PQR file of N, CA, C, O and H, with PARSE charges and radii, in Angstrom:
ATOM      1  N   UNK A   1      12.961  -3.396 -15.427 -0.4000 1.5000
ATOM      2  CA  UNK A   1      12.163  -2.585 -14.250 -0.0000 2.0000
ATOM      3  C   UNK A   1      12.857  -1.267 -14.448  0.5500 1.7000
ATOM      4  O   UNK A   1      14.076  -1.098 -14.441 -0.5500 1.4000
ATOM      5  N   UNK A   2      11.818  -0.246 -14.645 -0.4000 1.5000
ATOM      6  CA  UNK A   2      12.396   0.841 -14.786 -0.0000 2.0000
ATOM      7  C   UNK A   2      12.750   1.433 -13.152  0.5500 1.7000
ATOM      8  O   UNK A   2      12.536   0.727 -12.167 -0.5500 1.4000
ATOM      9  H   UNK A   2      10.828  -0.383 -14.651  0.4000 1.0000
ATOM     10  N   UNK A   3      13.277   2.731 -13.064 -0.4000 1.5000
ATOM     11  CA  UNK A   3      13.649   3.341 -11.593 -0.0000 2.0000
ATOM     12  C   UNK A   3      12.030   3.775 -11.053  0.5500 1.7000
ATOM     13  O   UNK A   3      11.823   3.758  -9.839 -0.5500 1.4000
ATOM     14  H   UNK A   3      13.450   3.305 -13.864  0.4000 1.0000
ATOM     15  N   UNK A   4      11.120   4.087 -11.823 -0.4000 1.5000
ATOM     16  CA  UNK A   4      10.006   4.475 -11.317 -0.0000 2.0000
ATOM     17  C   UNK A   4       9.074   3.138 -10.782  0.5500 1.7000
ATOM     18  O   UNK A   4       8.392   3.063  -9.760 -0.5500 1.4000
ATOM     19  H   UNK A   4      11.288   4.101 -12.808  0.4000 1.0000
ATOM     20  N   UNK A   5       9.256   2.298 -11.657 -0.4000 1.5000
ATOM     21  CA  UNK A   5       8.713   0.778 -10.991 -0.0000 2.0000
ATOM     22  C   UNK A   5       9.398   0.524  -9.853  0.5500 1.7000
ATOM     23  O   UNK A   5       8.745   0.384  -8.819 -0.5500 1.4000
ATOM     24  H   UNK A   5       9.810   2.359 -12.488  0.4000 1.0000
ATOM     25  N   UNK A   6      10.556   0.438  -9.825 -0.4000 1.5000
ATOM     26  CA  UNK A   6      11.345   0.000  -8.460 -0.0000 2.0000
ATOM     27  C   UNK A   6      10.931   0.959  -7.423  0.5500 1.7000
ATOM     28  O   UNK A   6      10.774   0.463  -6.307 -0.5500 1.4000
ATOM     29  H   UNK A   6      11.086   0.552 -10.665  0.4000 1.0000
ATOM     30  N   UNK A   7      10.720   2.231  -7.545 -0.4000 1.5000
ATOM     31  CA  UNK A   7      10.167   3.153  -6.498 -0.0000 2.0000
ATOM     32  C   UNK A   7       8.721   2.774  -5.737  0.5500 1.7000
ATOM     33  O   UNK A   7       8.389   2.769  -4.552 -0.5500 1.4000
ATOM     34  H   UNK A   7      10.848   2.633  -8.451  0.4000 1.0000
ATOM     35  N   UNK A   8       7.994   2.449  -7.032 -0.4000 1.5000
ATOM     36  CA  UNK A   8       6.601   2.033  -6.918 -0.0000 2.0000
ATOM     37  C   UNK A   8       6.645   0.887  -6.115  0.5500 1.7000
ATOM     38  O   UNK A   8       5.881   0.863  -5.151 -0.5500 1.4000
ATOM     39  H   UNK A   8       8.264   2.453  -7.995  0.4000 1.0000
ATOM     40  N   UNK A   9       7.446  -0.150  -6.333 -0.4000 1.5000
ATOM     41  CA  UNK A   9       7.273  -1.072  -5.376 -0.0000 2.0000
ATOM     42  C   UNK A   9       8.119  -1.029  -4.025  0.5500 1.7000
ATOM     43  O   UNK A   9       7.921  -1.812  -3.096 -0.5500 1.4000
ATOM     44  H   UNK A   9       8.067  -0.130  -7.116  0.4000 1.0000
ATOM     45  N   UNK A  10       8.858  -0.262  -4.022 -0.4000 1.5000
ATOM     46  CA  UNK A  10       9.115   0.036  -2.741 -0.0000 2.0000
ATOM     47  C   UNK A  10       8.193   0.601  -1.663  0.5500 1.7000
ATOM     48  O   UNK A  10       8.109   0.298  -0.472 -0.5500 1.4000
ATOM     49  H   UNK A  10       9.019   0.374  -4.777  0.4000 1.0000
ATOM     50  N   UNK A  11       7.527   1.497  -2.385 -0.4000 1.5000
ATOM     51  CA  UNK A  11       6.183   2.208  -1.589 -0.0000 2.0000
ATOM     52  C   UNK A  11       5.316   1.193  -1.353  0.5500 1.7000
ATOM     53  O   UNK A  11       4.837   1.318  -0.227 -0.5500 1.4000
ATOM     54  H   UNK A  11       7.595   1.743  -3.352  0.4000 1.0000
ATOM     55  N   UNK A  12       4.854   0.113  -2.006 -0.4000 1.5000
ATOM     56  CA  UNK A  12       3.995  -1.027  -1.739 -0.0000 2.0000
ATOM     57  C   UNK A  12       4.576  -1.594  -0.821  0.5500 1.7000
ATOM     58  O   UNK A  12       3.885  -1.560   0.197 -0.5500 1.4000
ATOM     59  H   UNK A  12       5.243   0.011  -2.921  0.4000 1.0000
ATOM     60  N   UNK A  13       5.604  -2.150  -0.674 -0.4000 1.5000
ATOM     61  CA  UNK A  13       6.368  -2.886   0.227 -0.0000 2.0000
ATOM     62  C   UNK A  13       6.464  -2.411   1.799  0.5500 1.7000
ATOM     63  O   UNK A  13       6.439  -3.095   2.822 -0.5500 1.4000
ATOM     64  H   UNK A  13       6.165  -2.178  -1.502  0.4000 1.0000
ATOM     65  N   UNK A  14       6.558  -1.287   1.655 -0.4000 1.5000
ATOM     66  CA  UNK A  14       6.587  -0.408   3.101 -0.0000 2.0000
ATOM     67  C   UNK A  14       4.865  -0.631   3.405  0.5500 1.7000
ATOM     68  O   UNK A  14       4.595  -1.153   4.487 -0.5500 1.4000
ATOM     69  H   UNK A  14       6.579  -0.731   0.824  0.4000 1.0000
ATOM     70  N   UNK A  15       3.887  -0.313   2.634 -0.4000 1.5000
ATOM     71  CA  UNK A  15       2.395  -0.161   2.952 -0.0000 2.0000
ATOM     72  C   UNK A  15       2.181  -1.551   3.469  0.5500 1.7000
ATOM     73  O   UNK A  15       1.562  -1.623   4.531 -0.5500 1.4000
ATOM     74  H   UNK A  15       4.107   0.111   1.755  0.4000 1.0000
ATOM     75  N   UNK A  16       2.624  -2.791   2.851 -0.4000 1.5000
ATOM     76  CA  UNK A  16       2.400  -4.184   3.349 -0.0000 2.0000
ATOM     77  C   UNK A  16       2.852  -4.202   4.495  0.5500 1.7000
ATOM     78  O   UNK A  16       2.087  -4.523   5.405 -0.5500 1.4000
ATOM     79  H   UNK A  16       3.127  -2.732   1.989  0.4000 1.0000
ATOM     80  N   UNK A  17       4.192  -3.871   4.778 -0.4000 1.5000
ATOM     81  CA  UNK A  17       4.935  -4.284   5.953 -0.0000 2.0000
ATOM     82  C   UNK A  17       4.295  -3.417   7.300  0.5500 1.7000
ATOM     83  O   UNK A  17       4.024  -3.886   8.406 -0.5500 1.4000
ATOM     84  H   UNK A  17       4.813  -3.611   4.039  0.4000 1.0000
ATOM     85  N   UNK A  18       4.179  -2.303   6.933 -0.4000 1.5000
ATOM     86  CA  UNK A  18       3.311  -1.309   8.110 -0.0000 2.0000
ATOM     87  C   UNK A  18       2.355  -1.778   8.456  0.5500 1.7000
ATOM     88  O   UNK A  18       2.240  -2.122   9.632 -0.5500 1.4000
ATOM     89  H   UNK A  18       4.399  -1.922   6.035  0.4000 1.0000
ATOM     90  N   UNK A  19       1.148  -1.986   7.373 -0.4000 1.5000
ATOM     91  CA  UNK A  19      -0.113  -2.354   7.673 -0.0000 2.0000
ATOM     92  C   UNK A  19       0.079  -3.734   8.501  0.5500 1.7000
ATOM     93  O   UNK A  19      -0.341  -3.863   9.651 -0.5500 1.4000
ATOM     94  H   UNK A  19       1.241  -1.706   6.418  0.4000 1.0000
ATOM     95  N   UNK A  20       0.613  -4.530   7.942 -0.4000 1.5000
ATOM     96  CA  UNK A  20       0.958  -5.813   8.667 -0.0000 2.0000
ATOM     97  C   UNK A  20       1.030  -5.857  10.124  0.5500 1.7000
ATOM     98  O   UNK A  20       0.318  -6.514  10.884 -0.5500 1.4000
ATOM     99  H   UNK A  20       0.954  -4.424   7.008  0.4000 1.0000
ATOM    100  N   UNK A  21       2.279  -4.828  10.492 -0.4000 1.5000
ATOM    101  CA  UNK A  21       2.664  -4.538  11.801 -0.0000 2.0000
ATOM    102  C   UNK A  21       1.508  -3.890  12.689  0.5500 1.7000
ATOM    103  O   UNK A  21       1.360  -3.976  13.908 -0.5500 1.4000
ATOM    104  H   UNK A  21       2.857  -4.295   9.875  0.4000 1.0000
ATOM    105  N   UNK A  22       0.862  -3.332  11.909 -0.4000 1.5000
ATOM    106  CA  UNK A  22      -0.223  -2.484  12.638 -0.0000 2.0000
ATOM    107  C   UNK A  22      -1.698  -3.220  13.003  0.5500 1.7000
ATOM    108  O   UNK A  22      -2.515  -2.935  13.879 -0.5500 1.4000
ATOM    109  H   UNK A  22       0.982  -3.262  10.918  0.4000 1.0000
ATOM    110  N   UNK A  23      -1.710  -4.248  12.011 -0.4000 1.5000
ATOM    111  CA  UNK A  23      -2.890  -5.199  12.274 -0.0000 2.0000
ATOM    112  C   UNK A  23      -2.572  -6.459  13.143  0.5500 1.7000
ATOM    113  O   UNK A  23      -3.332  -7.108  13.862 -0.5500 1.4000
ATOM    114  H   UNK A  23      -1.046  -4.479  11.299  0.4000 1.0000
ATOM    115  N   UNK A  24      -1.343  -6.616  12.901 -0.4000 1.5000
ATOM    116  CA  UNK A  24      -0.878  -7.780  13.534 -0.0000 2.0000
ATOM    117  C   UNK A  24      -1.184  -9.269  12.597  0.5500 1.7000
ATOM    118  O   UNK A  24      -1.671 -10.344  12.947 -0.5500 1.4000
ATOM    119  H   UNK A  24      -0.725  -6.090  12.317  0.4000 1.0000
ATOM    120  N   UNK A  25      -0.861  -8.969  11.775 -0.4000 1.5000
ATOM    121  CA  UNK A  25      -1.057  -9.982  10.584 -0.0000 2.0000
ATOM    122  C   UNK A  25       0.145 -10.334   9.847  0.5500 1.7000
ATOM    123  O   UNK A  25       1.102  -9.567   9.743 -0.5500 1.4000
ATOM    124  H   UNK A  25      -0.465  -8.095  11.490  0.4000 1.0000
ATOM    125  N   UNK A  26       0.086 -11.672   9.259 -0.4000 1.5000
ATOM    126  CA  UNK A  26       1.575 -11.958   8.557 -0.0000 2.0000
ATOM    127  C   UNK A  26       1.371 -11.218   7.074  0.5500 1.7000
ATOM    128  O   UNK A  26       0.296 -11.164   6.477 -0.5500 1.4000
ATOM    129  H   UNK A  26      -0.692 -12.295   9.343  0.4000 1.0000
ATOM    130  N   UNK A  27       2.517 -10.713   6.654 -0.4000 1.5000
ATOM    131  CA  UNK A  27       2.687 -10.061   5.639 -0.0000 2.0000
ATOM    132  C   UNK A  27       2.000 -10.664   4.147  0.5500 1.7000
ATOM    133  O   UNK A  27       1.504  -9.995   3.240 -0.5500 1.4000
ATOM    134  H   UNK A  27       3.391 -10.758   7.139  0.4000 1.0000
ATOM    135  N   UNK A  28       2.147 -12.066   4.229 -0.4000 1.5000
ATOM    136  CA  UNK A  28       1.409 -12.541   3.238 -0.0000 2.0000
ATOM    137  C   UNK A  28      -0.217 -12.459   3.106  0.5500 1.7000
ATOM    138  O   UNK A  28      -0.749 -12.434   1.996 -0.5500 1.4000
ATOM    139  H   UNK A  28       2.550 -12.609   4.965  0.4000 1.0000
ATOM    140  N   UNK A  29      -0.853 -12.425   4.138 -0.4000 1.5000
ATOM    141  CA  UNK A  29      -2.248 -11.858   4.490 -0.0000 2.0000
ATOM    142  C   UNK A  29      -2.480 -10.628   3.714  0.5500 1.7000
ATOM    143  O   UNK A  29      -3.313 -10.362   2.846 -0.5500 1.4000
ATOM    144  H   UNK A  29      -0.420 -12.445   5.040  0.4000 1.0000
ATOM    145  N   UNK A  30      -1.624 -10.016   4.197 -0.4000 1.5000
ATOM    146  CA  UNK A  30      -1.703  -8.185   3.942 -0.0000 2.0000
ATOM    147  C   UNK A  30      -1.565  -8.257   2.226  0.5500 1.7000
ATOM    148  O   UNK A  30      -2.385  -7.737   1.470 -0.5500 1.4000
ATOM    149  H   UNK A  30      -0.948 -10.232   4.901  0.4000 1.0000
ATOM    150  N   UNK A  31      -0.737  -8.773   1.922 -0.4000 1.5000
ATOM    151  CA  UNK A  31      -0.500  -8.729   0.268 -0.0000 2.0000
ATOM    152  C   UNK A  31      -1.803  -9.263  -0.470  0.5500 1.7000
ATOM    153  O   UNK A  31      -2.381  -8.505  -1.249 -0.5500 1.4000
ATOM    154  H   UNK A  31      -0.070  -9.196   2.536  0.4000 1.0000
ATOM    155  N   UNK A  32      -2.336 -10.704  -0.216 -0.4000 1.5000
ATOM    156  CA  UNK A  32      -3.508 -10.977  -0.399 -0.0000 2.0000
ATOM    157  C   UNK A  32      -4.504  -9.937  -0.323  0.5500 1.7000
ATOM    158  O   UNK A  32      -5.042  -9.483  -1.333 -0.5500 1.4000
ATOM    159  H   UNK A  32      -1.866 -11.319   0.417  0.4000 1.0000
ATOM    160  N   UNK A  33      -4.766  -9.544   0.856 -0.4000 1.5000
ATOM    161  CA  UNK A  33      -5.646  -8.680   1.040 -0.0000 2.0000
ATOM    162  C   UNK A  33      -5.778  -7.151   0.039  0.5500 1.7000
ATOM    163  O   UNK A  33      -6.753  -6.598  -0.469 -0.5500 1.4000
ATOM    164  H   UNK A  33      -4.329  -9.913   1.676  0.4000 1.0000
ATOM    165  N   UNK A  34      -4.540  -6.872   0.056 -0.4000 1.5000
ATOM    166  CA  UNK A  34      -4.226  -5.716  -0.779 -0.0000 2.0000
ATOM    167  C   UNK A  34      -4.318  -5.756  -2.372  0.5500 1.7000
ATOM    168  O   UNK A  34      -4.592  -4.786  -3.079 -0.5500 1.4000
ATOM    169  H   UNK A  34      -3.748  -7.321   0.469  0.4000 1.0000
ATOM    170  N   UNK A  35      -3.999  -7.241  -2.875 -0.4000 1.5000
ATOM    171  CA  UNK A  35      -4.163  -7.400  -4.143 -0.0000 2.0000
ATOM    172  C   UNK A  35      -5.780  -7.707  -4.597  0.5500 1.7000
ATOM    173  O   UNK A  35      -6.268  -7.555  -5.717 -0.5500 1.4000
ATOM    174  H   UNK A  35      -3.777  -8.029  -2.301  0.4000 1.0000
ATOM    175  N   UNK A  36      -6.433  -8.178  -3.382 -0.4000 1.5000
ATOM    176  CA  UNK A  36      -7.733  -8.386  -3.552 -0.0000 2.0000
ATOM    177  C   UNK A  36      -8.848  -7.320  -3.786  0.5500 1.7000
ATOM    178  O   UNK A  36      -9.973  -7.485  -4.258 -0.5500 1.4000
ATOM    179  H   UNK A  36      -6.037  -8.301  -2.472  0.4000 1.0000
ATOM    180  N   UNK A  37      -8.249  -6.191  -3.336 -0.4000 1.5000
ATOM    181  CA  UNK A  37      -8.913  -4.886  -2.854 -0.0000 2.0000
ATOM    182  C   UNK A  37      -8.287  -3.881  -3.815  0.5500 1.7000
ATOM    183  O   UNK A  37      -8.587  -2.688  -3.824 -0.5500 1.4000
ATOM    184  H   UNK A  37      -7.335  -6.057  -2.953  0.4000 1.0000
ATOM    185  N   UNK A  38      -7.462  -4.410  -4.563 -0.4000 1.5000
ATOM    186  CA  UNK A  38      -6.940  -3.144  -5.645 -0.0000 2.0000
ATOM    187  C   UNK A  38      -5.866  -2.113  -5.018  0.5500 1.7000
ATOM    188  O   UNK A  38      -5.512  -1.112  -5.641 -0.5500 1.4000
ATOM    189  H   UNK A  38      -7.218  -5.380  -4.556  0.4000 1.0000
ATOM    190  N   UNK A  39      -5.312  -2.483  -3.568 -0.4000 1.5000
ATOM    191  CA  UNK A  39      -4.661  -1.345  -2.914 -0.0000 2.0000
ATOM    192  C   UNK A  39      -3.274  -1.168  -3.914  0.5500 1.7000
ATOM    193  O   UNK A  39      -2.849  -0.102  -4.359 -0.5500 1.4000
ATOM    194  H   UNK A  39      -5.599  -3.296  -3.063  0.4000 1.0000
ATOM    195  N   UNK A  40      -2.758  -2.398  -4.107 -0.4000 1.5000
ATOM    196  CA  UNK A  40      -1.563  -2.404  -4.791 -0.0000 2.0000
ATOM    197  C   UNK A  40      -1.555  -1.603  -5.831  0.5500 1.7000
ATOM    198  O   UNK A  40      -0.750  -0.672  -5.871 -0.5500 1.4000
ATOM    199  H   UNK A  40      -3.104  -3.263  -3.746  0.4000 1.0000
ATOM    200  N   UNK A  41      -2.419  -1.824  -6.811 -0.4000 1.5000
ATOM    201  CA  UNK A  41      -2.706  -1.179  -8.060 -0.0000 2.0000
ATOM    202  C   UNK A  41      -3.031   0.486  -7.901  0.5500 1.7000
ATOM    203  O   UNK A  41      -2.769   1.344  -8.745 -0.5500 1.4000
ATOM    204  H   UNK A  41      -3.072  -2.580  -6.779  0.4000 1.0000
ATOM    205  N   UNK A  42      -3.678   0.695  -6.576 -0.4000 1.5000
ATOM    206  CA  UNK A  42      -4.113   2.107  -6.331 -0.0000 2.0000
ATOM    207  C   UNK A  42      -2.687   2.849  -5.843  0.5500 1.7000
ATOM    208  O   UNK A  42      -2.420   3.988  -6.226 -0.5500 1.4000
ATOM    209  H   UNK A  42      -3.891  -0.002  -5.891  0.4000 1.0000
ATOM    210  N   UNK A  43      -1.929   2.194  -5.086 -0.4000 1.5000
ATOM    211  CA  UNK A  43      -0.572   2.977  -4.688 -0.0000 2.0000
ATOM    212  C   UNK A  43       0.121   3.181  -5.839  0.5500 1.7000
ATOM    213  O   UNK A  43       0.647   4.287  -5.959 -0.5500 1.4000
ATOM    214  H   UNK A  43      -2.146   1.268  -4.776  0.4000 1.0000
ATOM    215  N   UNK A  44       0.291   2.161  -6.966 -0.4000 1.5000
ATOM    216  CA  UNK A  44       1.149   2.312  -8.038 -0.0000 2.0000
ATOM    217  C   UNK A  44       0.531   3.511  -8.817  0.5500 1.7000
ATOM    218  O   UNK A  44       1.266   4.448  -9.131 -0.5500 1.4000
ATOM    219  H   UNK A  44      -0.137   1.262  -6.867  0.4000 1.0000
ATOM    220  N   UNK A  45      -0.749   3.518  -9.131 -0.4000 1.5000
ATOM    221  CA  UNK A  45      -1.501   4.775  -9.721 -0.0000 2.0000
ATOM    222  C   UNK A  45      -1.199   6.107  -9.195  0.5500 1.7000
ATOM    223  O   UNK A  45      -1.082   7.119  -9.886 -0.5500 1.4000
ATOM    224  H   UNK A  45      -1.346   2.757  -8.876  0.4000 1.0000
ATOM    225  N   UNK A  46      -1.075   6.033  -7.857 -0.4000 1.5000
ATOM    226  CA  UNK A  46      -1.155   7.408  -6.989 -0.0000 2.0000
ATOM    227  C   UNK A  46       0.585   7.789  -6.624  0.5500 1.7000
ATOM    228  O   UNK A  46       0.968   8.815  -6.061 -0.5500 1.4000
ATOM    229  H   UNK A  46      -1.171   5.211  -7.295  0.4000 1.0000
ATOM    230  N   UNK A  47       1.294   6.873  -7.023 -0.4000 1.5000
ATOM    231  CA  UNK A  47       2.523   7.244  -6.689 -0.0000 2.0000
ATOM    232  C   UNK A  47       3.161   8.639  -6.836  0.5500 1.7000
ATOM    233  O   UNK A  47       3.783   9.242  -5.962 -0.5500 1.4000
ATOM    234  H   UNK A  47       0.983   6.040  -7.480  0.4000 1.0000
ATOM    235  N   UNK A  48       2.910   9.031  -8.037 -0.4000 1.5000
ATOM    236  CA  UNK A  48       3.250  10.551  -8.204 -0.0000 2.0000
ATOM    237  C   UNK A  48       3.093  11.510  -6.973  0.5500 1.7000
ATOM    238  O   UNK A  48       3.994  12.281  -6.644 -0.5500 1.4000
ATOM    239  H   UNK A  48       2.404   8.541  -8.747  0.4000 1.0000
ATOM    240  N   UNK A  49       2.007  11.426  -6.375 -0.4000 1.5000
ATOM    241  CA  UNK A  49       1.430  12.121  -5.406 -0.0000 2.0000
ATOM    242  C   UNK A  49       1.999  11.611  -3.997  0.5500 1.7000
ATOM    243  O   UNK A  49       2.468  12.383  -3.161 -0.5500 1.4000
ATOM    244  H   UNK A  49       1.275  10.800  -6.642  0.4000 1.0000
ATOM    245  N   UNK A  50       1.908  10.250  -3.831 -0.4000 1.5000
ATOM    246  CA  UNK A  50       2.189   9.607  -2.633 -0.0000 2.0000
ATOM    247  C   UNK A  50       3.572   9.770  -2.088  0.5500 1.7000
ATOM    248  O   UNK A  50       3.846  10.116  -0.939 -0.5500 1.4000
ATOM    249  H   UNK A  50       1.527   9.622  -4.511  0.4000 1.0000
ATOM    250  N   UNK A  51       4.391   9.484  -3.027 -0.4000 1.5000
ATOM    251  CA  UNK A  51       5.953   9.857  -2.744 -0.0000 2.0000
ATOM    252  C   UNK A  51       6.255  11.073  -2.608  0.5500 1.7000
ATOM    253  O   UNK A  51       7.460  11.318  -2.539 -0.5500 1.4000
ATOM    254  H   UNK A  51       4.168   9.202  -3.960  0.4000 1.0000
ATOM    255  N   UNK A  52       5.542  11.915  -2.548 -0.4000 1.5000
ATOM    256  CA  UNK A  52       5.734  13.348  -2.057 -0.0000 2.0000
ATOM    257  C   UNK A  52       5.178  13.680  -0.708  0.5500 1.7000
ATOM    258  O   UNK A  52       5.333  14.787  -0.191 -0.5500 1.4000
ATOM    259  H   UNK A  52       4.564  11.716  -2.604  0.4000 1.0000
ATOM    260  N   UNK A  53       4.545  12.722  -0.169 -0.4000 1.5000
ATOM    261  CA  UNK A  53       3.897  12.832   1.045 -0.0000 2.0000
ATOM    262  C   UNK A  53       4.435  11.892   2.277  0.5500 1.7000
ATOM    263  O   UNK A  53       4.735  10.724   2.030 -0.5500 1.4000
ATOM    264  H   UNK A  53       4.419  11.823  -0.588  0.4000 1.0000
ATOM    265  N   UNK A  54       4.555  12.417   3.613 -0.4000 1.5000
ATOM    266  CA  UNK A  54       5.108  11.459   4.496 -0.0000 2.0000
ATOM    267  C   UNK A  54       4.881  10.058   4.016  0.5500 1.7000
ATOM    268  O   UNK A  54       3.939   9.687   3.316 -0.5500 1.4000
ATOM    269  H   UNK A  54       4.311  13.366   3.813  0.4000 1.0000
ATOM    270  N   UNK A  55       5.819   9.357   4.460 -0.4000 1.5000
ATOM    271  CA  UNK A  55       5.695   7.803   4.185 -0.0000 2.0000
ATOM    272  C   UNK A  55       4.533   7.125   4.772  0.5500 1.7000
ATOM    273  O   UNK A  55       4.000   6.235   4.110 -0.5500 1.4000
ATOM    274  H   UNK A  55       6.584   9.658   5.029  0.4000 1.0000
ATOM    275  N   UNK A  56       3.999   7.479   6.116 -0.4000 1.5000
ATOM    276  CA  UNK A  56       2.913   6.950   6.373 -0.0000 2.0000
ATOM    277  C   UNK A  56       1.576   7.305   6.024  0.5500 1.7000
ATOM    278  O   UNK A  56       0.561   6.785   6.487 -0.5500 1.4000
ATOM    279  H   UNK A  56       4.433   8.202   6.654  0.4000 1.0000
ATOM    280  N   UNK A  57       1.627   8.104   5.287 -0.4000 1.5000
ATOM    281  CA  UNK A  57       0.392   8.525   4.296 -0.0000 2.0000
ATOM    282  C   UNK A  57      -0.127   7.615   3.293  0.5500 1.7000
ATOM    283  O   UNK A  57      -1.288   7.545   2.891 -0.5500 1.4000
ATOM    284  H   UNK A  57       2.451   8.527   4.910  0.4000 1.0000
ATOM    285  N   UNK A  58       1.032   6.819   2.883 -0.4000 1.5000
ATOM    286  CA  UNK A  58       0.749   5.602   2.036 -0.0000 2.0000
ATOM    287  C   UNK A  58      -0.059   4.644   2.591  0.5500 1.7000
ATOM    288  O   UNK A  58      -0.921   4.057   1.938 -0.5500 1.4000
ATOM    289  H   UNK A  58       1.976   6.876   3.209  0.4000 1.0000
ATOM    290  N   UNK A  59       0.209   4.405   3.996 -0.4000 1.5000
ATOM    291  CA  UNK A  59      -0.416   3.140   4.870 -0.0000 2.0000
ATOM    292  C   UNK A  59      -1.734   3.619   5.210  0.5500 1.7000
ATOM    293  O   UNK A  59      -2.655   2.819   5.375 -0.5500 1.4000
ATOM    294  H   UNK A  59       0.910   4.883   4.526  0.4000 1.0000
ATOM    295  N   UNK A  60      -1.937   5.195   5.358 -0.4000 1.5000
ATOM    296  CA  UNK A  60      -3.350   5.612   5.429 -0.0000 2.0000
ATOM    297  C   UNK A  60      -3.864   5.532   4.287  0.5500 1.7000
ATOM    298  O   UNK A  60      -5.065   5.331   4.465 -0.5500 1.4000
ATOM    299  H   UNK A  60      -1.190   5.845   5.224  0.4000 1.0000
ATOM    300  N   UNK A  61      -3.661   5.571   3.330 -0.4000 1.5000
ATOM    301  CA  UNK A  61      -4.023   5.567   1.798 -0.0000 2.0000
ATOM    302  C   UNK A  61      -4.913   3.981   1.748  0.5500 1.7000
ATOM    303  O   UNK A  61      -6.094   3.718   1.521 -0.5500 1.4000
ATOM    304  H   UNK A  61      -2.685   5.734   3.185  0.4000 1.0000
ATOM    305  N   UNK A  62      -3.796   3.183   2.053 -0.4000 1.5000
ATOM    306  CA  UNK A  62      -4.477   1.923   2.246 -0.0000 2.0000
ATOM    307  C   UNK A  62      -5.514   1.454   3.045  0.5500 1.7000
ATOM    308  O   UNK A  62      -6.495   0.808   2.676 -0.5500 1.4000
ATOM    309  H   UNK A  62      -2.836   3.397   2.238  0.4000 1.0000
ATOM    310  N   UNK A  63      -5.256   1.788   4.054 -0.4000 1.5000
ATOM    311  CA  UNK A  63      -6.242   1.885   5.068 -0.0000 2.0000
ATOM    312  C   UNK A  63      -7.598   2.239   4.756  0.5500 1.7000
ATOM    313  O   UNK A  63      -8.568   1.547   5.064 -0.5500 1.4000
ATOM    314  H   UNK A  63      -4.460   2.313   4.354  0.4000 1.0000
ATOM    315  N   UNK A  64      -7.650   3.441   4.078 -0.4000 1.5000
ATOM    316  CA  UNK A  64      -8.760   4.310   3.777 -0.0000 2.0000
ATOM    317  C   UNK A  64      -9.383   3.246   2.383  0.5500 1.7000
ATOM    318  O   UNK A  64     -10.570   3.362   2.079 -0.5500 1.4000
ATOM    319  H   UNK A  64      -6.862   4.003   3.828  0.4000 1.0000
ATOM    320  N   UNK A  65      -8.655   2.433   1.755 -0.4000 1.5000
ATOM    321  CA  UNK A  65      -9.100   2.036   0.512 -0.0000 2.0000
ATOM    322  C   UNK A  65      -9.819   0.753   1.285  0.5500 1.7000
ATOM    323  O   UNK A  65     -10.936   0.438   0.876 -0.5500 1.4000
ATOM    324  H   UNK A  65      -7.691   2.338   2.003  0.4000 1.0000
ATOM    325  N   UNK A  66      -9.379   0.176   2.119 -0.4000 1.5000
ATOM    326  CA  UNK A  66      -9.743  -1.144   2.767 -0.0000 2.0000
ATOM    327  C   UNK A  66     -10.894  -0.673   3.601  0.5500 1.7000
ATOM    328  O   UNK A  66     -11.769  -1.535   3.676 -0.5500 1.4000
ATOM    329  H   UNK A  66      -8.471   0.432   2.452  0.4000 1.0000
ATOM    330  N   UNK A  67     -11.136   0.328   4.189 -0.4000 1.5000
ATOM    331  CA  UNK A  67     -12.145   0.760   5.011 -0.0000 2.0000
ATOM    332  C   UNK A  67     -13.494   0.894   3.997  0.5500 1.7000
ATOM    333  O   UNK A  67     -14.580   0.315   4.040 -0.5500 1.4000
ATOM    334  H   UNK A  67     -10.425   1.028   4.127  0.4000 1.0000
ATOM    335  N   UNK A  68     -13.022   1.784   3.181 -0.4000 1.5000
ATOM    336  CA  UNK A  68     -14.130   1.876   2.309 -0.0000 2.0000
ATOM    337  C   UNK A  68     -14.851   0.695   1.478  0.5500 1.7000
ATOM    338  O   UNK A  68     -16.053   0.653   1.217 -0.5500 1.4000
ATOM    339  H   UNK A  68     -12.140   2.255   3.146  0.4000 1.0000
ATOM    340  N   UNK A  69     -13.731  -0.393   1.062 -0.4000 1.5000
ATOM    341  CA  UNK A  69     -14.238  -1.655   0.634 -0.0000 2.0000
ATOM    342  C   UNK A  69     -15.153  -2.446   1.499  0.5500 1.7000
ATOM    343  O   UNK A  69     -15.909  -3.220   0.914 -0.5500 1.4000
ATOM    344  H   UNK A  69     -12.754  -0.358   1.273  0.4000 1.0000
ATOM    345  N   UNK A  70     -15.215  -2.371   2.940 -0.4000 1.5000
ATOM    346  CA  UNK A  70     -15.668  -2.827   3.725 -0.0000 2.0000
ATOM    347  C   UNK A  70     -16.987  -2.304   4.164  0.5500 1.7000
ATOM    348  O   UNK A  70     -17.765  -2.979   4.839 -0.5500 1.4000
ATOM    349  H   UNK A  70     -14.600  -1.742   3.415  0.4000 1.0000
ATOM    350  N   UNK A  71     -17.232  -1.061   3.759 -0.4000 1.5000
ATOM    351  CA  UNK A  71     -18.573  -0.309   4.281 -0.0000 2.0000
ATOM    352  C   UNK A  71     -19.611  -0.573   3.181  0.5500 1.7000
ATOM    353  O   UNK A  71     -20.752  -0.123   3.288 -0.5500 1.4000
ATOM    354  H   UNK A  71     -16.600  -0.513   3.210  0.4000 1.0000
TER
END
């Protein structure tokens, strides 16, 4: 695993944990939701931009993706 992949994974983990906390759902449900809707892959693809933002912007990014999928 490269350093970049490790950093991408940390960003995904943070997003999963924070989204789980905000929604009051278990982390494993959030992981399933993120994978099902492509959130984890989107975070990895947008890592270069997301890692320069406030850490909570990553969670907002994930929430936005999920809102669009539900609409």
